[in-house]
C-alpha positions in Angstrom: 63.7 -23.6 45.5 60.2 -22.4 45.9 60.6 -20.0 43.0 62.0 -22.8 40.9 59.1 -25.1 41.7 56.6 -22.3 41.0 58.2 -21.7 37.7 58.0 -25.4 36.8 54.3 -25.5 37.8 53.6 -22.5 35.5 55.5 -24.1 32.6 53.6 -27.4 33.1 50.3 -25.6 33.1 51.2 -23.7 30.0 52.3 -27.0 28.3 48.9 -28.6 29.2 46.9 -25.7 28.0 48.7 -25.5 24.7 48.4 -29.3 24.3 44.7 -29.1 24.8 44.3 -26.3 22.3 46.4 -28.2 19.8 44.4 -31.3 20.3 41.1 -29.4 20.0 42.4 -27.9 16.7 43.4 -31.3 15.4 40.0 -32.7 16.4 38.5 -30.8 13.5 39.6 -33.3 10.9 36.5 -33.7 8.8 36.7 -34.7 5.2 38.6 -32.3 2.9 36.4 -29.9 1.0 36.6 -29.2 -2.7 35.2 -26.5 -4.8 31.5 -27.2 -5.4 31.1 -29.3 -2.3 27.9 -29.0 -0.2 28.4 -27.9 3.4 25.9 -28.4 6.2 27.4 -26.3 9.0 26.5 -24.3 12.1 26.6 -20.5 12.2 29.3 -19.5 14.8 29.4 -15.7 14.3 27.4 -13.0 12.5 29.3 -9.8 11.6 28.1 -6.6 9.9 28.9 -7.9 6.4 29.8 -11.6 6.8 28.6 -14.7 8.5 31.0 -17.4 9.7 30.1 -21.1 9.6 31.7 -24.2 11.1 32.5 -26.4 8.1 33.6 -29.3 10.2 37.2 -28.8 9.0 40.2 -26.9 10.4 39.0 -23.8 8.4 35.8 -22.0 9.1 33.7 -20.9 6.1 32.5 -17.4 5.4 29.5 -16.3 3.4 28.3 -12.8 2.5 25.5 -11.7 4.8 23.7 -9.9 2.0 23.3 -13.2 0.1 21.2 -14.7 3.0 18.8 -11.8 3.5 15.1 -12.5 2.7 12.9 -10.5 0.4 12.2 -7.9 3.2 15.9 -7.4 3.8 15.9 -9.3 7.1 18.3 -12.1 8.1 16.3 -15.2 8.9 19.2 -16.9 10.8 20.9 -16.5 14.1 24.0 -17.9 15.8 23.6 -21.7 16.4 21.4 -22.2 13.3 22.4 -24.8 10.8 22.6 -23.8 7.2 23.3 -25.5 3.9 25.9 -23.8 1.6 28.3 -24.6 -1.2 32.1 -24.2 -1.5 33.0 -21.5 -4.0 36.7 -21.3 -3.3 39.3 -22.5 -0.8 42.4 -20.8 0.5 44.8 -21.4 3.4 43.0 -18.9 5.5 39.4 -19.4 4.7 36.7 -21.2 2.8 34.4 -19.0 0.8 30.8 -20.3 0.8 27.7 -19.4 -1.1 24.0 -20.4 -1.5 25.0 -21.7 -5.0 28.0 -22.2 -7.2 28.9 -19.0 -9.0 31.8 -17.4 -10.7 34.2 -18.9 -13.3 33.6 -22.6 -12.7 35.1 -25.5 -14.5 33.2 -27.9 -16.8 33.8 -30.6 -14.3 32.2 -28.5 -11.5 29.2 -27.8 -13.7 28.8 -31.4 -14.6 29.1 -32.4 -11.0 26.4 -29.7 -10.2 24.1 -31.3 -12.7 24.5 -34.7 -11.1 24.2 -33.6 -7.5 21.5 -31.0 -8.4 23.5 -28.2 -6.9 22.2 -24.8 -7.6 24.3 -22.6 -9.9 24.2 -18.9 -10.4 23.5 -17.5 -13.9 22.7 -14.2 -15.5 20.0 -13.9 -18.1 21.6 -12.5 -21.2 18.8 -12.4 -23.7 15.6 -13.8 -25.1 15.8 -16.5 -27.8 13.3 -18.7 -29.5 11.5 -20.9 -26.9 13.3 -19.4 -23.9 16.2 -17.4 -22.6 20.0 -17.4 -23.0 21.6 -17.7 -19.6 25.3 -17.0 -18.8 26.6 -19.5 -16.2 30.3 -19.3 -15.2 31.1 -18.0 -18.7 29.2 -20.7 -20.4 26.1 -20.4 -22.5 23.0 -22.2 -21.2 19.4 -22.4 -22.3 16.4 -21.9 -20.0 13.0 -22.9 -21.6 10.4 -20.2 -21.1 8.3 -22.6 -19.1 11.1 -23.1 -16.7 11.8 -19.5 -15.9 9.2 -19.2 -13.1 6.4 -21.2 -11.4 3.9 -18.8 -13.1 3.5 -18.0 -16.7 5.9 -15.1 -17.7 4.2 -12.8 -20.2 7.1 -10.4 -20.7 10.4 -12.3 -20.7 12.4 -9.2 -21.6 11.9 -7.9 -18.0 14.3 -10.6 -16.8 17.2 -9.7 -19.0 20.3 -8.6 -17.0 19.0 -10.2 -13.8 20.9 -12.9 -11.9 19.2 -16.0 -10.5 19.9 -19.5 -9.2 19.3 -22.4 -11.5 19.4 -26.2 -11.5 21.3 -27.8 -14.4 18.8 -30.3 -15.9 21.0 -31.3 -18.9 24.8 -31.2 -19.3 26.0 -32.7 -22.7 28.8 -32.5 -25.2 31.3 -31.4 -22.6 29.3 -28.3 -21.6 28.3 -27.2 -25.1 24.7 -28.2 -24.5 23.5 -27.0 -21.1 19.8 -26.7 -20.1 18.8 -25.1 -16.8 15.6 -24.6 -14.9 14.7 -22.0 -12.3 11.2 -23.4 -11.9 12.4 -26.6 -10.4 14.5 -24.7 -7.8 11.6 -22.4 -7.0 9.3 -25.4 -6.6 11.7 -27.0 -4.1 11.8 -23.8 -2.1 8.0 -23.6 -2.3 7.7 -27.1 -0.9 9.9 -26.2 2.0 8.0 -22.9 2.8 4.7 -24.7 2.4 5.7 -27.4 4.8 6.9 -24.8 7.3 3.6 -22.8 6.9 1.4 -25.8 7.4 3.4 -26.9 10.4 2.9 -23.6 12.1 -0.7 -22.8 11.0 -4.1 -24.6 11.0 -7.8 -24.0 10.4 -9.0 -21.1 12.6 -5.7 -19.2 12.7 -5.4 -15.6 11.5 -2.6 -14.9 9.1 -1.4 -12.1 6.8 -1.1 -12.4 3.0 -1.0 -10.5 -0.2 -3.8 -10.4 -2.8 -2.2 -12.0 -5.9 -5.1 -12.2 -8.4 -8.8 -11.6 -8.7 -11.4 -13.9 -10.2 -15.2 -13.6 -10.8 -15.7 -15.9 -7.8 -13.3 -14.3 -5.3 -9.7 -13.4 -4.7 -6.4 -15.5 -4.3 -4.1 -14.5 -1.5 -0.5 -15.5 -1.4 0.3 -16.7 2.2 4.0 -17.4 1.6 5.9 -17.2 -1.7 4.4 -19.9 -3.9 1.5 -20.8 -1.6 -2.0 -19.3 -2.3 -5.3 -19.6 -0.6 -8.7 -18.5 -2.0 -11.2 -16.1 -0.5 -14.6 -16.8 -1.9 -16.5 -13.6 -2.9 -19.0 -14.3 -0.1 -16.2 -14.2 2.4 -14.7 -10.9 1.4 -17.1 -8.7 3.4 -20.1 -8.9 5.7 -21.8 -6.8 3.0 -23.0 -8.3 -0.2 -20.2 -8.1 -2.8 -20.9 -8.3 -6.6 -17.3 -7.7 -7.7 -14.2 -8.7 -5.8 -12.4 -5.6 -7.2 -14.9 -3.5 -5.1 -13.2 -4.8 -2.0 -9.6 -5.7 -2.7 -6.9 -5.1 -5.4 -3.8 -7.2 -6.3 -0.9 -6.2 -4.1 -3.1 -5.4 -1.1 -1.9 -6.8 2.3 -4.9 -8.5 4.0 -5.5 -10.4 7.2 -7.4 -13.6 6.6 -8.8 -16.4 8.7 -7.9 -20.0 7.6 -11.2 -21.8 7.1 -10.0 -25.1 5.7 -6.9 -26.9 4.5 -7.2 -29.8 2.1 -4.8 -31.8 0.0 -4.9 -31.0 -3.7 -5.3 -33.4 -6.6 -1.6 -33.1 -7.4 1.2 -34.2 -5.0 2.4 -31.6 -2.6 -0.5 -29.2 -3.5 -3.1 -27.8 -1.2 -6.5 -26.2 -1.3 -6.8 -23.5 1.4 -10.0 -21.7 2.0 -9.7 -18.2 3.6 -12.0 -15.5 4.9 -11.5 -11.8 5.2 -14.8 -11.0 6.8 -14.4 -13.5 9.6 -11.4 -11.6 11.0 -14.0 -9.2 12.4 -17.2 -9.9 14.5 -20.5 -10.4 12.7 -22.6 -7.2 12.9 -25.5 -9.4 14.1 -23.6 -9.9 17.3 -24.1 -6.2 18.2 -27.5 -5.8 16.6 -29.1 -4.6 19.8 -26.8 -1.6 19.8 -27.4 -0.8 16.1 -31.2 -0.8 15.5 -34.5 -1.2 17.3 -38.1 -1.5 16.0 -39.5 1.9 15.2 -36.1 3.4 14.2 -36.1 5.4 11.0 -32.8 4.9 9.0 -31.3 5.3 5.6 -30.1 2.2 3.7 -29.0 1.1 0.3 -31.1 -1.1 -2.0 -28.8 -4.1 -2.7 -31.1 -6.6 -4.3 -34.6 -6.8 -5.8 -36.9 -9.8 -5.7 -40.4 -10.5 -6.9 -41.7 -10.0 -3.4 -39.8 -6.9 -2.4 -36.4 -5.2 -2.0 -33.5 -6.0 0.3 -32.0 -2.9 1.9 -28.5 -2.8 3.6 -28.7 -0.9 6.8 -25.1 -1.6 7.8 -22.3 -3.8 6.4 -23.6 -7.3 6.6 -27.1 -6.3 7.8 -29.9 -6.5 5.2 -33.6 -6.0 5.8 -36.6 -6.8 3.6 -39.1 -4.2 2.4 -42.0 -6.3 1.3 -43.9 -5.1 -1.8 -46.9 -4.3 0.4 -44.7 -1.9 2.5 -43.5 0.2 -0.4 -46.2 2.8 -1.0 -49.3 4.3 0.6 -50.4 6.0 -2.6 -50.3 3.2 -5.3 -50.7 -0.5 -5.7 -47.1 -1.8 -6.3 -46.8 -4.8 -8.7 -43.1 -4.8 -9.1 -40.4 -3.5 -6.7 -38.5 -1.8 -9.5 -41.6 0.5 -10.0 -40.6 2.1 -6.7 -36.9 1.6 -6.0 -33.8 0.7 -8.0 -30.7 -1.3 -7.0 -28.0 1.0 -5.5 -30.6 3.6 -4.5 -30.5 5.2 -1.0 -33.9 4.9 0.7 -35.5 6.0 4.0 -37.1 3.1 5.9 -38.6 2.3 9.2 -37.6 -0.9 11.1 -40.8 -2.8 11.8 -39.3 -5.9 13.4 -36.0 -7.8 14.1 -35.8 -11.6 14.4 -32.4 -12.4 16.0 -32.9 -16.2 15.7 -33.4 -16.2 11.9 -31.4 -13.0 11.3 -34.3 -11.2 9.5 -35.3 -7.6 9.6 -38.7 -6.3 8.3 -38.6 -2.8 6.9 -41.2 -0.3 5.5 -40.7 2.5 3.1 -44.3 3.7 3.3 -44.1 4.1 7.1 -41.3 6.6 6.6 -43.7 8.7 4.4 -46.8 10.7 5.3 -49.8 8.4 5.5 -52.8 9.8 3.5 -55.2 7.8 5.7 -54.2 9.8 8.8 -57.3 12.0 9.5 -59.4 10.5 6.7 -62.5 10.4 8.9 -62.4 14.1 9.4 -61.4 14.9 5.8 -64.1 12.7 4.2 -67.3 13.3 6.2 -70.2 10.9 5.7 -72.7 12.2 3.1 -70.1 14.6 1.6 -69.8 14.7 -2.2 -66.3 14.5 -3.7 -64.8 13.8 -7.1 -62.7 10.7 -7.9 -61.1 8.7 -10.7 -62.2 5.3 -11.7 -59.3 3.0 -11.0 -60.8 -0.3 -12.1 -64.0 -2.2 -12.4 -64.8 -5.5 -10.7 -68.0 -7.7 -10.7 -68.7 -6.5 -7.1 -68.2 -2.8 -7.7 -66.0 0.1 -8.8 -62.7 1.1 -7.2 -62.5 4.9 -7.2 -59.4 6.8 -6.2 -60.1 10.1 -4.3 -56.4 11.0 -3.9 -53.1 9.2 -4.1 -53.3 6.5 -1.5 -57.1 6.8 -0.8 -59.3 4.5 -2.8 -62.9 3.7 -2.0 -65.3 1.0 -3.2 -68.7 1.7 -4.7 -70.5 -1.6 -4.3 -72.7 -3.0 -7.1 -75.8 -2.6 -4.9 -75.2 1.2 -4.7 -74.6 1.4 -8.4 -77.9 -0.4 -9.1 -79.7 2.1 -6.9 -78.2 5.1 -8.7 -80.7 7.2 -10.7 -78.2 7.5 -13.5 -76.9 3.9 -13.4 -76.1 4.0 -17.1 -73.5 6.7 -16.5 -71.6 4.3 -14.2 -71.8 1.5 -16.8 -70.1 3.7 -19.4 -67.2 4.8 -17.1 -63.7 3.8 -18.2 -60.5 3.7 -16.0 -59.3 7.2 -15.6 -62.7 8.9 -16.0 -63.8 11.4 -13.4 -67.0 10.9 -11.4 -68.8 12.6 -8.4 -69.4 10.3 -5.5 -70.8 10.5 -2.0 -69.1 9.2 1.1 -71.2 6.5 2.7 -68.8 5.3 5.4 -65.2 5.6 6.5 -63.1 3.0 8.4 -59.8 4.8 9.0 -58.3 2.0 11.1 -58.8 -0.7 8.5 -58.3 1.8 5.5 -61.7 1.2 4.0 -64.0 3.7 2.4 -67.5 3.0 1.0 -68.9 5.2 -1.8 -72.4 5.7 -3.2 -74.0 7.8 -5.9 -75.2 11.3 -5.0 -78.4 10.6 -6.8 -79.6 7.4 -5.2 -83.2 6.3 -5.9 -85.7 6.5 -3.1 -85.9 3.1 -1.3 -86.6 1.9 2.2 -83.0 0.8 2.6 -81.8 4.2 1.5 -84.3 6.1 3.6 -83.2 4.0 6.6 -79.5 4.6 5.9 -80.0 8.4 5.5 -82.6 8.8 8.2 -85.3 9.8 5.8 -88.8 9.7 7.3 -87.4 10.2 10.8 -87.8 13.4 12.7 -85.1 15.7 11.6 -84.1 13.5 8.7 -83.8 14.6 5.1 -87.2 13.7 3.7 -86.2 13.3 0.0 -83.2 12.4 -2.1 -83.4 15.9 -3.6 -83.1 17.5 -0.2 -80.2 15.2 0.7 -78.4 16.1 -2.5 -79.0 19.8 -2.0 -77.7 19.5 1.6 -74.6 17.7 0.4 -73.9 20.3 -2.3 -74.2 23.1 0.3 -71.6 21.3 2.5 -69.3 21.0 -0.5 -69.7 24.6 -1.3 -68.7 25.8 2.2 
């Protein structure tokens, strides 16, 4: 009895379980699907080659996994994700799905695709006047050249033999006149990718992109397919950049910082400003570890101005060599007389202003200073030769050696015994002069004539008439000549 009851209980449980399963199966009574129908289903399983989708009917759909891979070969879906596909064929066992209608379709299906804007698959068979011949489900279609891509296609022959998805924009004469567009389909995909990118990213974020093209003012970077941002030439590097090609090339992968996102003039377009240099810290933030006043370093002349030359000490760090700091040995009127753009020069850091981000540099301080030891080299009352550099109303500038120029005041010229000789001098002429005074600290040297006339002022200056002094100009001159001959 007990066994009999147990057996009935088991049968009853088995009946209930089967009933539940049957009811569950019958619950999937969504609308019947037809070839070309659009299916919005949930992924229920991912195999090695196929992906299975709940179509909402008694039969699950299957789509080739390879068809859903992205450009990098990765599958951007997982179990539970919803996906939109189209019915390619229906059998008792399964429903074949695809991203677009393909294969040998009927005219009615293509016409329906044109109305519902369902993507169809086509193979480019050749180039004809104004566009390309596309084979779609065994039918000849025409794709205008302007509708092949979102960008201008220079070499259409490269597309021959390739298969793409198209939208049917015109279906006339029972399928004898079919016009398709790939551009419209790409634009729709771009809108979706753009919306997703803007949802996930904002100004201040770091993202990775690919350099797509170069312009004189900077470089365009593709952030996602169809969405570009612009890096102005000033944002390519902390260093001064004259040509974008010196920093990046089309195809380069770069990390950029989003500076600004603005709506474009046309609908669903955006202006995105990017920066490459701001993905790294400004070199000024670590200036105290790079340079200090007094350091002697080598830099590159990056720009010339009327007042001096800018020298790059490190990427993004320029200093100014004022024109007065370019040479000990000559008066510099133009920076290009001393340095050229692109030239490597040795400089001394004179000062660093962190607040204004300015560095003062000197070229001449990195060279030997001819004024060092001038007091010992040019003794007072010694006679030397010099070249007339220029004539002024207050006297003559006479160069004794490169970097050492002295002044013979007009008063000393007037007291010269051979004053006429000085009046006849021209720039570049050689003349013997006597050292009257040397101020090494202020770089000043006063000259006089070796044959000065006797005067109270002169006698007082030379000590003439004093005990131990040279009593005459002649004796002074002879003494100076003796010193020079030693």
